[in-house]
C-alpha positions in Angstrom: 75.5 -115.5 -32.6 76.0 -111.8 -33.4 79.3 -110.7 -34.9 80.8 -107.5 -33.5 83.4 -105.8 -35.6 85.7 -103.4 -33.7 88.2 -101.1 -35.4 90.6 -98.6 -33.8 92.4 -96.3 -36.1 94.0 -92.8 -36.3 93.9 -90.2 -39.0 97.0 -89.1 -40.8 98.1 -85.6 -40.0 95.6 -83.1 -41.6 93.3 -85.9 -42.8 91.4 -86.7 -39.6 88.3 -84.7 -40.6 88.0 -86.3 -44.0 88.6 -89.8 -42.4 85.8 -89.1 -39.8 83.3 -88.1 -42.6 84.1 -91.3 -44.6 83.9 -93.5 -41.5 80.6 -92.0 -40.6 79.2 -92.5 -44.1 80.2 -96.2 -43.9 78.5 -96.6 -40.5 75.3 -94.9 -41.9 75.5 -97.2 -45.0 75.8 -100.3 -42.7 72.8 -99.2 -40.6 70.6 -99.1 -43.8 71.5 -102.7 -44.6 69.4 -105.7 -43.5 71.6 -107.8 -41.2 73.2 -104.8 -39.4 71.9 -104.6 -35.8 73.8 -101.4 -34.9 76.8 -99.3 -36.0 78.5 -96.3 -34.4 81.6 -94.2 -34.5 83.4 -92.7 -31.5 86.6 -90.6 -31.2 89.2 -90.2 -28.5 88.5 -87.6 -25.8 91.9 -86.0 -26.1 92.7 -86.4 -29.7 90.0 -86.2 -32.4 92.2 -88.1 -34.8 91.7 -91.5 -33.0 88.5 -93.3 -33.9 86.6 -96.3 -32.6 84.4 -97.9 -35.2 82.0 -100.6 -34.0 79.3 -102.6 -35.9 77.0 -105.4 -34.8 75.8 -107.9 -37.4 73.3 -110.7 -37.2 75.8 -113.2 -38.6 79.1 -113.7 -40.2 77.3 -113.9 -43.6 75.8 -110.5 -43.0 79.1 -109.0 -41.9 80.8 -110.4 -45.1 78.0 -109.3 -47.4 77.8 -105.7 -46.0 81.6 -105.4 -46.0 81.7 -106.5 -49.7 79.0 -103.9 -50.5 81.1 -101.2 -49.0 84.1 -102.2 -51.1 82.0 -102.4 -54.2 79.9 -99.2 -53.8 81.6 -96.7 -51.5 85.3 -97.3 -52.0 85.3 -96.8 -55.8 83.1 -93.7 -55.3 85.2 -91.9 -52.7 88.6 -93.6 -52.8 88.3 -95.6 -49.6 89.8 -94.8 -46.2 93.2 -96.5 -46.1 95.1 -93.5 -47.5 93.7 -91.3 -44.7 95.0 -93.4 -41.8 98.1 -92.8 -39.9 98.9 -96.6 -40.1 97.2 -99.9 -40.2 94.1 -100.1 -38.0 93.6 -102.5 -35.1 90.7 -104.8 -36.1 88.9 -107.5 -34.1 85.8 -109.5 -34.7 83.9 -111.0 -31.7 80.9 -113.2 -31.3 78.2 -112.4 -28.8 74.8 -114.1 -28.0 71.9 -111.8 -29.1 70.5 -111.9 -25.6 73.8 -110.5 -24.2 73.7 -107.5 -26.5 71.7 -105.0 -24.5 71.6 -101.3 -25.1 70.2 -99.3 -22.2 68.1 -96.3 -23.2 69.2 -93.1 -21.5 67.0 -91.9 -18.7 65.0 -88.7 -19.3 
């Protein structure tokens, strides 16, 4: 089963651009790791300070390993993201069968 991590968070006043950059760097880091199927970052259409962070991992083991790598490598280097958030994020982890994870390519 794939593991899908979903995070919804908002940037603190005046810190949303910095939070966006750090979240994007973490998604790029995840995509470079074996065991990460996909990772992306979206923002709210009306307020650029609200973010949707989603990542798909091949297994719970991969999710844990990659999350620990972020804490070991990126957080000490850039100070992490928690201080840039308006409040605690909403976090959920879900399981999905690999055959049910389908990304349709955009039509030309």
